[in-house]
C-alpha positions in Angstrom: 176.2 129.3 28.0 175.7 126.4 29.9 172.6 125.9 32.5 173.3 126.4 35.9 171.5 126.1 39.3 171.9 128.5 42.1 173.4 126.3 44.5 175.7 125.2 42.0 177.0 128.5 41.1 177.4 129.2 44.8 179.9 126.2 44.9 181.7 126.7 42.1 182.4 130.3 43.2 183.5 129.5 46.7 185.7 126.3 45.2 187.1 129.0 42.4 188.6 131.1 45.1 189.7 128.4 47.2 191.9 127.3 44.5 193.2 130.7 44.3 194.4 131.0 47.8 191.3 132.5 49.4 190.2 131.3 52.7 186.1 130.3 52.5 184.4 132.3 55.2 181.0 131.5 56.3 178.4 134.0 55.9 177.9 136.2 59.4 174.8 137.2 60.8 172.3 139.6 59.8 172.8 141.5 62.8 175.9 143.4 62.1 178.4 142.7 65.1 180.9 145.2 64.6 178.6 148.2 63.3 175.6 149.5 65.8 174.8 152.3 62.7 173.7 149.4 60.8 170.6 147.8 61.0 171.4 144.8 59.0 174.2 143.1 57.0 173.7 144.3 53.6 177.1 143.6 51.8 179.9 140.8 51.9 182.0 143.6 53.2 180.4 144.2 56.8 181.9 141.2 58.6 185.4 142.6 57.4 185.0 146.6 58.2 187.2 146.4 61.2 190.1 144.6 59.3 189.6 147.2 56.3 189.9 150.1 58.9 193.2 148.1 60.7 191.5 147.7 63.7 191.3 143.9 63.5 193.5 141.3 61.8 192.8 137.7 60.5 195.0 135.1 60.2 194.5 134.9 56.6 194.8 137.7 53.8 192.7 136.5 50.9 188.7 135.7 51.9 185.9 134.3 49.8 182.3 134.2 51.0 178.7 133.8 50.0 177.1 136.6 52.0 173.2 136.6 53.2 172.0 140.2 53.3 168.8 142.3 53.9 167.9 145.6 52.6 164.7 146.9 54.1 164.5 149.9 56.4 166.7 152.9 56.5 168.5 153.9 53.3 168.6 150.4 51.6 164.9 150.2 51.7 163.7 148.1 48.7 160.4 146.8 50.3 158.1 149.1 48.5 159.5 147.8 45.3 159.9 143.9 46.1 157.7 141.9 43.9 156.8 144.4 41.0 160.5 144.6 39.6 162.7 142.2 38.1 165.4 142.7 40.8 164.4 144.3 44.0 164.5 141.9 47.0 164.5 142.2 50.6 167.0 139.4 51.1 169.5 138.5 48.9 173.2 136.4 48.7 176.3 138.6 47.7 179.3 136.6 46.6 182.7 138.2 47.3 186.2 138.1 47.4 188.4 139.8 49.3 191.7 140.8 49.9 193.5 142.3 53.2 196.8 144.0 51.8 197.9 141.2 49.5 196.6 141.2 45.6 195.1 144.3 44.3 193.8 145.7 41.1 195.4 143.4 38.5 194.5 140.2 40.5 191.0 141.3 41.1 190.1 142.0 37.8 191.6 138.7 36.4 189.9 136.4 39.0 186.6 138.2 37.9 187.1 137.8 34.0 188.3 134.2 34.7 185.4 133.0 36.8 182.8 134.5 34.3 184.2 133.9 31.1 185.9 130.5 31.9 184.1 128.9 34.8 180.8 130.2 34.0 181.6 130.3 30.0 179.8 133.6 29.5 180.5 135.1 26.3 182.9 137.9 26.3 180.8 139.9 23.9 178.3 140.0 26.3 179.9 141.8 29.0 180.2 145.4 29.4 183.2 147.1 31.7 183.2 150.4 33.8 185.9 152.2 35.3 186.3 155.5 37.5 187.2 158.3 35.3 190.6 158.9 36.6 191.4 155.3 36.9 193.7 154.8 34.0 195.5 151.6 36.0 192.4 149.8 35.9 191.6 150.8 32.3 195.0 149.5 31.4 194.7 146.3 33.0 191.2 145.9 31.0 192.6 146.9 27.9 196.2 145.2 27.9 196.2 142.3 30.2 192.7 141.3 29.7 192.0 142.2 26.4 188.6 143.5 26.7 186.9 145.3 23.4 187.0 149.3 24.0 183.7 149.4 22.3 182.6 147.8 25.4 183.8 150.0 27.6 182.8 153.1 29.7 184.7 155.7 31.9 181.6 156.7 34.5 181.8 159.4 37.6 182.3 159.1 41.4 178.4 158.5 41.7 178.7 155.4 39.9 182.4 154.0 40.1 183.8 155.8 43.5 183.3 154.0 46.7 183.7 154.9 50.2 183.2 153.5 53.6 182.1 156.9 55.1 182.6 160.4 55.1 186.2 159.7 56.2 188.4 156.3 56.0 189.3 153.8 53.3 187.8 154.7 49.7 188.8 154.0 46.3 187.8 153.6 42.7 184.9 150.8 41.3 185.3 149.0 38.3 181.8 147.5 37.5 181.0 144.6 35.1 177.6 144.3 33.6 175.8 141.7 31.4 174.1 142.6 28.0 170.8 140.8 27.7 170.5 141.6 24.1 169.0 143.9 21.7 165.6 142.8 22.0 165.6 144.2 25.7 165.2 148.0 25.9 168.0 150.3 27.3 171.4 151.5 26.7 175.1 150.9 28.0 176.4 152.1 31.4 176.9 156.2 30.8 174.2 156.3 27.9 171.2 158.6 28.3 169.3 155.1 27.9 171.3 153.4 30.8 168.0 152.9 33.2 166.7 150.2 30.7 167.0 146.6 31.4 169.4 145.6 28.7 172.8 145.9 30.5 172.4 144.5 33.9 175.3 145.0 37.0 176.5 141.6 37.8 179.7 142.4 39.8 181.3 145.3 41.6 185.3 145.6 41.9 186.2 148.0 44.7 189.9 149.1 44.9 190.6 150.7 48.6 193.8 152.4 47.8 193.0 155.9 49.3 192.3 157.1 53.3 189.9 160.4 53.1 190.2 163.0 55.5 187.8 165.4 57.1 189.1 168.0 54.7 188.8 165.8 51.6 192.4 165.2 51.0 193.0 161.8 50.1 196.3 159.8 51.1 197.3 156.5 49.4 196.9 153.5 51.7 200.2 151.9 52.7 198.2 148.4 52.2 195.8 148.6 49.4 193.0 146.3 49.8 190.0 144.5 47.3 186.4 144.0 48.1 184.2 142.6 45.4 180.5 141.7 45.5 178.1 139.8 42.9 174.5 139.1 43.4 173.7 135.3 43.4 170.2 135.8 42.1 171.5 138.1 38.8 173.9 136.0 37.8 171.7 132.8 38.4 169.3 134.5 36.1 171.9 135.2 33.3 173.1 131.2 33.7 169.5 130.3 33.4 168.5 132.2 30.9 165.5 134.4 32.5 165.2 138.1 32.4 163.5 138.4 36.1 165.2 137.0 39.3 161.9 135.4 40.3 162.0 133.2 37.4 165.3 131.3 38.8 165.0 127.4 40.0 165.2 128.9 43.6 162.3 131.4 43.7 160.6 129.1 40.8 160.1 126.3 43.5 159.1 128.6 46.4 156.6 129.6 44.0 155.1 126.3 42.9 155.2 125.3 46.5 153.2 128.1 47.5 150.7 127.4 44.8 150.4 123.8 45.6 149.9 124.0 49.1 147.3 126.6 48.6 145.6 125.3 45.4 146.3 128.8 43.6 145.5 129.1 39.9 145.3 132.9 37.8 146.2 134.8 40.8 148.8 138.2 40.6 152.4 137.1 40.1 153.2 140.0 42.0 152.0 138.6 45.1 153.6 135.4 44.2 157.0 137.0 44.1 156.3 139.2 47.5 155.5 136.1 49.2 158.6 134.1 48.0 161.0 136.7 48.6 159.8 137.5 52.1 160.1 134.1 53.5 163.5 134.1 52.8 164.3 137.5 54.7 161.6 136.5 57.6 163.5 132.8 58.2 166.9 133.9 58.0 166.3 137.4 60.2 164.6 135.0 62.7 167.5 132.2 62.7 169.7 135.3 63.5 168.0 136.1 66.7 165.6 139.0 65.5 162.0 138.5 66.9 158.9 140.6 65.5 158.4 143.9 68.0 157.3 147.6 67.4 161.1 148.8 67.1 164.3 148.5 65.8 165.2 145.3 63.8 162.2 143.6 65.0 159.8 146.2 63.5 161.7 145.7 60.3 160.8 142.1 60.6 157.0 142.7 61.4 156.4 145.0 58.5 158.1 142.2 56.3 155.9 139.4 57.9 152.6 141.7 57.6 153.5 142.6 54.1 153.6 138.8 53.2 150.5 137.9 54.9 148.4 141.0 53.2 149.6 139.5 50.2 148.6 136.0 50.8 145.2 137.6 51.4 145.4 139.2 48.2 146.0 135.6 46.5 142.8 134.3 48.2 144.5 132.5 51.4 142.3 133.3 54.0 144.1 130.9 56.9 147.5 130.5 58.2 150.1 129.9 55.3 153.3 131.6 55.9 155.1 129.2 58.2 154.4 126.7 55.7 156.8 128.4 53.2 160.0 127.7 55.8 160.1 123.8 54.7 160.3 124.5 50.9 162.9 127.1 51.6 165.2 124.5 53.8 164.6 122.4 50.9 166.5 125.2 48.7 168.9 126.6 51.1 169.2 124.3 54.0 172.4 122.5 52.9 174.3 126.1 52.1 173.0 127.4 55.4 172.5 124.8 58.4 171.1 127.5 60.7 167.6 127.4 58.9 167.5 123.9 59.5 168.6 124.1 63.2 166.3 127.0 64.0 163.3 125.5 61.9 160.7 124.8 64.7 161.6 128.3 66.1 161.3 130.1 62.4 157.9 128.3 62.1 156.5 129.1 65.7 157.4 132.9 65.6 155.8 133.1 62.1 152.8 131.2 62.8 152.2 133.2 66.2 152.7 136.8 64.3 150.5 135.6 61.3 147.6 134.6 63.9 147.8 137.7 65.8 148.3 139.9 62.3 145.2 138.1 61.1 142.9 139.2 63.8 143.5 143.0 63.1 144.0 142.5 59.0 140.2 142.2 58.8 139.7 144.8 61.2 141.7 147.2 59.5 140.3 146.5 56.0 137.0 147.1 57.2 138.0 150.6 58.5 140.3 151.3 55.5 136.9 150.1 53.2 134.8 152.4 55.1 136.7 155.6 55.2 138.0 155.3 51.7 134.2 154.8 50.3 133.8 158.4 51.9 137.2 160.4 50.7 135.8 162.8 47.9 139.2 162.8 46.0 142.0 160.2 45.1 144.1 160.9 48.4 144.0 159.0 51.7 143.9 161.5 54.2 146.9 161.5 56.8 144.7 160.5 59.8 143.5 157.3 58.3 147.0 156.1 57.6 148.2 157.1 61.2 145.2 155.2 62.4 145.8 152.1 60.4 149.5 152.5 61.5 148.6 153.4 65.0 145.8 151.0 65.8 145.8 148.2 63.7 149.5 147.6 62.9 149.4 148.5 59.5 153.0 149.7 58.5 152.8 152.7 56.0 154.2 150.5 53.4 151.1 148.0 53.6 148.9 151.1 53.2 151.0 152.0 50.5 150.4 148.4 48.6 146.7 148.8 48.9 146.8 152.4 48.0 148.8 151.3 45.0 146.3 148.7 43.9 143.3 151.4 44.0 145.1 154.1 42.2 145.2 156.3 45.3 147.8 158.7 46.5 148.8 158.9 50.2 149.1 161.9 52.4 152.1 161.2 53.8 152.6 165.0 55.3 149.6 164.7 57.2 150.6 161.3 58.5 154.1 162.8 59.7 152.1 165.5 61.4 150.3 163.3 63.1 153.3 161.2 64.0 154.6 164.3 65.1 152.1 165.2 67.4 152.3 161.6 69.0 155.9 162.2 69.7 155.6 165.8 71.3 152.6 164.2 73.4 155.0 161.3 74.6 157.9 163.8 75.1 155.2 166.0 77.2 154.2 163.2 79.2 157.7 161.8 80.4 159.2 163.2 83.3 161.8 165.5 83.5 165.3 164.0 83.7 169.0 163.7 82.4 170.3 161.1 80.5 172.3 158.4 82.4 175.3 158.6 80.3 175.6 162.4 80.7 178.7 163.5 82.6 177.9 165.3 85.4 181.4 166.6 85.6 181.7 165.4 89.3 184.6 163.6 91.2 184.3 160.9 93.5 180.6 159.4 93.9 177.5 159.2 96.1 177.8 157.1 99.2 174.7 154.9 99.5 173.2 154.0 103.3 170.0 152.7 102.3 170.9 149.3 103.4 171.2 150.3 106.7 169.2 153.8 107.2 166.1 155.2 106.1 167.3 158.8 107.0 170.7 160.7 106.8 172.5 164.0 106.8 174.3 164.9 103.4 175.8 167.7 101.8 173.7 169.4 98.3 176.9 168.9 96.1 175.2 169.5 92.9 172.0 170.8 91.5 170.2 170.9 88.1 167.4 172.8 86.4 166.3 172.5 83.1 169.0 169.8 82.4 171.7 172.8 83.1 173.9 172.9 86.3 172.8 175.7 88.6 173.9 176.9 91.9 170.4 177.4 93.3 167.0 176.3 93.4 164.1 178.7 94.3 160.6 177.5 95.8 158.3 176.4 93.3 161.3 175.0 91.0 161.5 171.2 89.6 165.2 170.1 89.4 167.3 167.6 90.7 170.3 167.4 93.4 173.0 165.1 94.1 174.1 164.5 97.6 177.5 163.4 99.1 175.7 160.4 100.8 172.2 159.0 100.7 169.5 156.6 102.2 167.3 157.1 98.7 168.3 153.7 96.3 168.6 154.4 93.0 166.7 152.5 90.1 168.8 149.5 89.1 168.1 145.8 88.6 164.4 146.4 88.2 163.9 148.0 91.3 162.4 151.7 90.9 164.0 154.8 92.4 163.0 155.7 96.4 160.8 158.8 97.1 160.7 160.8 99.9 161.8 164.3 101.6 165.2 166.4 101.4 164.3 169.0 104.0 166.4 171.7 106.4 164.4 174.0 109.2 163.2 176.1 106.3 163.6 174.3 103.3 161.8 171.1 101.7 162.6 169.4 98.5 159.9 166.3 97.9 161.6 163.2 96.0 159.6 162.0 93.5 162.2 159.7 91.9 166.0 158.4 92.3 168.4 157.7 89.3 171.9 156.8 88.9 174.2 158.9 86.8 177.6 156.8 86.7 178.4 157.0 90.1 176.2 159.7 91.5 172.5 159.4 92.9 170.3 162.0 91.2 167.1 162.9 93.1 164.7 164.4 91.2 161.6 166.3 92.6 160.3 169.7 93.3 161.2 172.5 95.9 158.1 172.8 97.8 159.4 175.4 100.6 162.1 177.7 100.9 165.4 177.8 98.4 167.9 174.9 98.0 171.9 175.8 97.3 174.8 174.1 96.5 176.8 173.5 99.8 173.6 173.2 102.2 174.0 170.9 104.9 170.3 168.8 104.7 168.3 165.9 105.9 167.1 163.2 104.0 164.5 160.4 104.7 162.9 157.8 102.2 159.1 157.2 102.1 159.8 154.0 104.6 156.1 152.5 103.9 156.9 152.8 100.3 160.2 151.0 100.5 158.8 148.3 102.8 156.5 147.4 100.0 159.1 147.6 97.2 161.1 145.4 99.7 158.6 142.7 99.9 158.1 142.7 96.1 161.9 142.5 95.5 162.1 139.4 97.7 159.2 138.1 96.2 160.9 138.3 92.6 164.0 136.0 93.9 161.6 133.4 95.2 159.1 133.5 92.2 162.3 133.1 90.0 163.6 129.9 92.1 159.9 128.7 91.7 159.8 129.0 88.0 163.0 127.0 87.6 161.9 124.5 90.0 158.3 124.0 88.0 159.1 125.0 84.4 162.8 123.7 84.3 166.4 125.2 84.6 166.2 126.6 80.7 164.0 129.6 82.7 166.3 133.0 83.0 165.5 136.5 83.7 164.9 138.7 80.8 163.7 142.1 82.8 161.8 143.0 85.7 159.7 145.6 87.6 159.8 146.1 91.0 157.8 149.1 92.8 155.6 149.5 95.6 152.3 148.3 93.9 153.4 145.1 92.2 156.1 143.1 90.7 156.7 142.1 87.0 159.2 139.7 86.0 160.0 138.8 82.2 161.5 135.3 81.8 162.8 132.9 79.0 159.8 130.1 78.3 158.3 129.2 74.9 154.9 128.2 75.9 152.0 129.8 78.2 152.3 129.1 81.7 149.8 126.7 82.5 146.9 127.5 85.3 148.0 124.3 86.9 151.8 125.8 86.7 150.7 129.1 88.0 149.2 127.4 91.1 152.3 125.5 91.8 154.5 128.5 91.5 152.2 130.5 93.6 151.8 127.5 96.4 156.1 127.2 96.7 156.7 131.1 96.8 154.0 131.1 99.9 155.6 128.0 101.1 158.7 129.7 101.6 157.3 133.0 102.9 155.4 130.9 105.6 158.7 129.0 106.4 160.3 132.8 107.3 163.8 131.8 106.0 166.7 134.6 106.9 167.4 137.0 104.2 171.3 137.4 104.1 173.6 139.2 102.3 177.2 138.3 101.6 180.1 140.2 99.6 182.1 138.3 97.6 184.0 138.0 94.1 182.2 137.3 91.3 184.0 134.2 90.6 183.3 133.2 94.2 179.7 133.9 93.8 179.4 131.8 90.4 180.9 128.8 92.0 178.7 129.2 94.9 176.1 129.0 92.3 174.6 132.2 92.6 172.3 133.3 89.6 173.2 136.7 87.9 170.8 139.5 87.3 169.8 140.1 83.7 171.3 143.7 82.4 173.4 144.4 85.5 176.9 145.2 85.1 178.9 144.0 88.2 182.2 145.2 89.9 185.0 143.8 91.7 182.6 142.6 94.7 179.1 141.7 94.6 176.4 141.3 97.0 174.9 137.9 97.1 171.6 137.2 98.5 170.3 134.4 99.9 167.0 133.1 101.3 167.5 129.9 103.0 168.4 127.3 100.9 166.0 128.2 98.3 167.4 131.1 96.5 170.7 132.4 95.9 171.1 135.6 93.3 173.4 138.4 92.7 171.5 141.5 93.7 172.1 145.3 94.7 168.5 146.2 95.7 166.8 146.2 99.1 164.8 143.4 100.7 163.2 141.8 103.7 165.0 140.9 106.8 162.8 137.3 106.3 160.8 135.8 104.1 157.8 136.1 106.5 157.9 139.7 105.9 156.4 139.1 102.3 153.3 138.0 104.1 151.4 136.8 101.1 152.0 136.4 97.1 149.6 136.4 94.6 150.2 135.9 90.7 147.7 138.4 89.1 148.6 138.0 85.3 150.3 135.8 82.6 151.4 137.3 79.3 153.6 136.5 76.2 155.2 140.0 75.7 157.8 138.3 72.7 158.6 135.2 71.1 160.1 132.8 73.9 159.6 135.1 76.4 156.9 135.5 78.9 155.7 137.6 82.0 154.5 137.3 85.4 152.8 140.2 87.3 152.1 139.5 90.9 151.2 141.2 94.2 152.5 140.8 97.9 151.6 142.0 101.5 148.3 144.3 101.7 148.2 144.6 98.2 148.0 140.4 97.9 145.2 140.6 100.6 143.5 143.4 98.7 143.7 141.0 95.4 142.3 138.2 97.3 139.2 140.2 98.3 138.7 141.4 95.3 138.6 138.0 93.8 136.3 136.8 96.4 134.0 139.4 95.8 133.8 138.9 92.1 133.0 135.3 92.8 130.5 136.6 95.0 128.7 138.9 92.7 128.7 136.2 89.7 127.2 133.4 91.9 124.0 136.2 92.6 124.1 137.1 89.0 123.6 133.4 88.1 121.8 132.3 91.1 124.1 130.0 92.4 126.4 129.3 95.6 130.4 129.6 94.9 130.7 126.0 94.9 128.6 125.6 92.0 129.7 128.6 89.9 131.5 127.0 87.4 129.0 124.3 86.5 126.3 126.8 86.2 128.2 129.0 83.9 129.0 126.2 81.7 125.5 125.4 81.4 124.7 129.2 80.5 127.5 128.8 77.9 125.9 125.7 76.3 122.4 127.4 76.1 123.9 130.5 74.6 125.9 128.4 71.9 122.9 126.7 71.1 120.7 130.3 70.6 123.7 131.5 68.5 123.3 128.5 66.4 119.9 129.0 65.8 120.3 133.0 65.1 122.9 131.8 62.5 120.4 129.3 60.7 117.7 132.2 60.4 120.0 134.6 59.2 121.5 132.0 56.8 117.5 131.2 55.6 117.0 134.7 55.3 119.9 135.6 53.0 119.7 132.4 51.3 116.1 133.2 50.1 114.0 131.1 52.0 110.6 132.2 52.3 110.9 134.9 49.6 111.6 135.2 46.4 115.3 136.2 45.9 115.7 132.8 43.1 112.8 134.8 41.3 115.6 137.4 41.1 118.0 135.7 38.9 118.5 136.6 35.2 120.0 135.3 32.2 122.4 137.1 29.9 123.6 135.6 26.8 125.0 132.3 28.2 125.4 133.4 31.6 122.9 133.9 34.8 123.5 136.4 37.2 121.6 137.9 40.4 121.7 141.2 41.9 120.0 141.9 45.1 119.5 143.7 48.5 118.9 141.9 51.7 119.1 144.4 54.7 120.2 144.0 58.5 122.5 140.8 57.6 125.4 140.2 59.4 128.6 140.2 56.8 129.3 136.6 57.3 125.9 135.4 56.5 126.0 137.9 53.5 129.3 136.0 52.1 127.8 132.6 52.7 124.6 133.7 50.6 126.9 134.9 48.0 128.8 131.6 47.9 125.6 129.6 47.9 124.1 131.5 45.2 127.3 131.6 43.4 127.3 127.9 43.4 123.6 127.5 42.4 124.4 129.4 39.2 127.5 127.5 38.3 128.5 130.2 35.7 127.7 133.8 36.3 127.7 136.7 38.5 126.2 137.4 42.3 126.1 140.9 43.7 124.5 141.4 47.2 123.9 144.4 48.9 122.9 144.8 52.5 122.2 148.0 54.7 122.5 148.1 58.6 122.1 151.4 60.2 123.7 154.0 57.6 125.9 151.7 56.1 125.9 149.7 52.7 127.8 146.5 52.5 128.3 145.1 49.0 130.0 141.7 47.9 130.3 140.2 44.5 131.3 136.9 43.0 132.2 135.6 39.9 132.5 132.2 38.9 135.9 130.6 37.8 135.0 130.5 34.1 134.4 134.3 33.6 137.2 135.5 36.0 139.5 136.3 32.4 136.5 138.3 31.1 134.9 140.0 34.3 136.6 140.8 37.7 134.7 140.8 40.8 136.5 143.9 41.8 135.3 145.8 38.7 131.4 144.7 39.2 131.4 145.6 42.8 132.9 149.1 42.1 130.5 149.8 39.1 127.6 149.6 42.2 129.7 150.8 44.7 130.6 154.1 43.0 126.5 155.1 42.6 126.6 154.7 46.4 129.5 156.8 47.5 131.7 153.8 47.9 134.9 152.1 46.6 136.3 148.5 46.9 138.2 145.5 45.8 139.5 142.3 46.4 140.3 138.8 44.3 139.0 138.3 40.8 136.4 135.8 41.9 135.6 138.0 45.0 135.3 141.2 45.9 133.6 143.5 48.7 133.0 147.4 48.9 130.9 149.9 51.2 129.1 152.7 50.9 126.7 155.7 52.5 124.0 156.7 49.8 121.2 154.3 51.2 118.8 156.4 49.1 120.4 155.8 45.9 120.7 152.1 46.6 117.6 150.8 44.7 118.3 152.4 41.6 121.9 151.8 41.5 121.1 147.9 41.7 118.7 148.3 38.7 121.3 150.4 36.8 124.1 147.5 37.8 121.5 144.8 36.3 121.3 146.3 33.2 124.7 147.3 32.9 125.9 143.5 33.9 123.4 142.0 31.6 125.1 144.0 28.8 128.7 142.8 30.0 127.5 139.4 30.0 125.9 139.2 27.0 129.0 140.3 25.0 131.6 137.6 26.5 
């Protein structure tokens, strides 16, 4: 077999099928555009699913592609195995050819065989074929048209060789092609008792979609049978390059070499190198396709992959940000085939470095908690409470904790974790408000007439009542429920503005409204009957909380002014990404890559207040969406608009589509103050602000803080900043002095630590105890003595309170013979602890302070014996 690079195989595949009348189709996004049930694109056929289902048509009936795929999360979750096996990946490429009612089994089989044996020149006697048990047609083609040796052929059952899109719909038998790696590799052919070995590896799956499965299981032939095939590029590359592991192919080899070179790595765990090389592909392509790290959905899977890569970088001894530096080597390998990588390089790197910096801050804290807690467990089981604490407090995905547990030969109490998670979800449900889903059909005709633009109170008829999510005819005193009126002055939450509160009443009934929400075209008023009984058909008086509405109006109108000011100061790229407007404050999310500077915030605040003082009239016009767009109105994020829209203008400064309630003139806002500016996602910033009385209160609070600080540092407000800078300078000077003193103590200055250095055979070692030392100083001291020994082992212990900290260092010439983890654990296990780390440096904890000195003596003897035998 000729050697062939990964890129060459991809090019040859696409060219081969193009020459056989197939349309070359670009890879689709990793975010499926036509299947909301699918987390990520995980096969080449995903972008053609609607074509196979008959709901979409293309202007071609033959296609070929190299589809980027991700399998991590959901049922297709290979994450735990990635890096530890030869063929598990989070990201991979799937080569595929497809026929939409054009050719069928004979041509599909011929194309596959010709590409493998002629184009790639794979030996025929190294290929093994399988077909579905009952698929005599495919078997006949393999035997009589292709001439496959019957000794290298198997019939398989439905589990392996029958494919279906779902419980119902298109389905059909498969034929799979395996490559035989030779008798020196363990494993038997497909269908044999030893089939799980690595000798026979599946490389191509040919799916013959020829049936339509009904809900009763009955299958009828499709009028236009189709073909869907898939071949893993990494697997075929391994074969063409004469290697058994996918991680040994050119693409991965060069990524791993770049990782080693960038970080000066030698003699490090191969599994961790594999993890980083695999994960940079998944992360870079996911970000390029628009996924951003978050705590839910696709974003959470991306965050898990990033954090797992960072943790394995930590295992490799990399202590600084490194992961984003792998983007350039990846582009060098895959940028030509996938230009989106090059186009999105800056965004990918920026997101990765932000995520890495954020996680590195929590990783050390989480690992300290892990080491401390694990040191105290009496068995080999990590408690579910600890797994949940690491997940909930420190952002450790469970598979990350599982990775660490695997290295320590510990088991995970997953039932205990699930129990903690269930309790949290139950508490969250209990804390949530009573309500019904906005998509629930109430079964009502017509719509609620909203009168709140002009009125704060009105008369109406009760047309619907809800209790415990069920329609009822009556609510009694003390009942919590909801009601729908024929007309209402209550604004229902939308466009970021919260729903109104207030009172719905009669002479002998009072219903306190705590929230108002939309359900299709009806306004649902949530609350509690505080007096009397409420029944469908009653005539009632509705009155909103007018003071609260006034505060909401001011905040909503200020949001529009701030949006315009943001675009003026930061640029026209600013777009609204979300908002919240309530009676206390406003919150505005917008697109912007960098934090807004203090100077920019001051300018934005000044512009808004200038327009408040200008007292612009606030006008509303009704027009078509097209007319509004031509007039230059900005649309509101997340809103759906009908045939007629409300266009809100504030002088000539702001024009937006908005259905909310607003002040009559900008002067009614009174005062505007920005309270916070933060980032909430990659490229999305958030500003919170207050208006009117809340802005005055905020200003007075800030002034009081300034006055209090001035008193504490004994100066006036004018000189406050200068005084604090002077104090900070003095504090830094004192901290440096303390650090130097700690280092002198830890390094043995003024005592006999150097006298404790011993010799065993050709090597030196030091096992000592220094109490009440900061972890940083302890590590610096260990490094100093390790360098002083040049060739040897250093173990240091320190007691602070009732906790023991242990650290061990082994010189590089000895790591092949004695590992720092073994050394530190020998001491840790005698004081009720456990630890781990790199071959040249490891840490542990413990709690049995009384036994520490004898444990040090025992470890000195043990270490002397170990070194003498090297």
